[in-house]
N, C-alpha and C positions, 0 to 999 in steps of 0.2 A: 701802550701809548702813554700811560700815566707816568712812566719812568723816563720818558724821552729827555726831559730837562734835568734829570738828576745826575749830578757829578759829586762824588763824595771823596774828599781828600783827607787822608789820615797821616799824622806825623808821629813816628815812632822813635823813641829813644831806647836803644838796645843795650844789653849787657854782653860782655865777651862770650858768654855761654850760649848766646842766641835767644835768650829770654827777653821778652818785651818788658822794659822797666817802666816806661811811661808812654801814654798815648793820648793824643788830643785830635779832635776833628774840626776842620773848618766848617762853619755854618751849622754847628751842632744844634743851635737854638731853633733852627728851622723845624726840627723834629716835634717841637711843641705844637705847631699849627698844621703840620703836613704829615698825615698818617703814613703815606707811602714812603716819604723820606725817613720817617721814624723806623719803619720796617727795614729799609735798606741799611740804616745805621746800626740797628740791632743785629742784623745778619752779618754785617762786616765785623762788628765787635766780636761776635761769637766765632767767626771764622779765624780771626787773628788769635783769639784765646786758644782755639783748638790747634792751630798750627805751631804755637809756641811750645817749646823752643824751636827756633829755626836752625836746626842742626846742620843743614846743608851749607850754611854760610861759613866760609873758611876763617878760622880764628886769626890766622896770619894777616888777614885783610880787614880786621876789625875797624880800623880808622876810616875805611871807605864805606862801611855800612852801619856804623854806630848811630847815625842819625839818618833815618829813612823816611821818605815821603812816598806814599802809595795813593794813586788816584783811581777810583773805581767808576766805571761807566756801566751801570747795570743793564741798560737797554741794549748795549752793544756787546755785553759779555766780555768786557775788556778791563784789564788792570794795567796801569802804566806806572 
């Protein structure tokens, strides 16, 4: 229930190889005062690092996915 109000949005700048070039998170400063949010943020960062490079992304469609926004809803187990 402590995660019910957590929504974490990540903005990724990708390279054509599927490697994450840059990443920033909305509301990242919340992690300084909210340990549950900090845990979710660290988990998402690690998951993105682990998944990179995203080799499943077709290089021919790079213009469509070079700037990616992912929103995580941990209490629902969803990524949009």
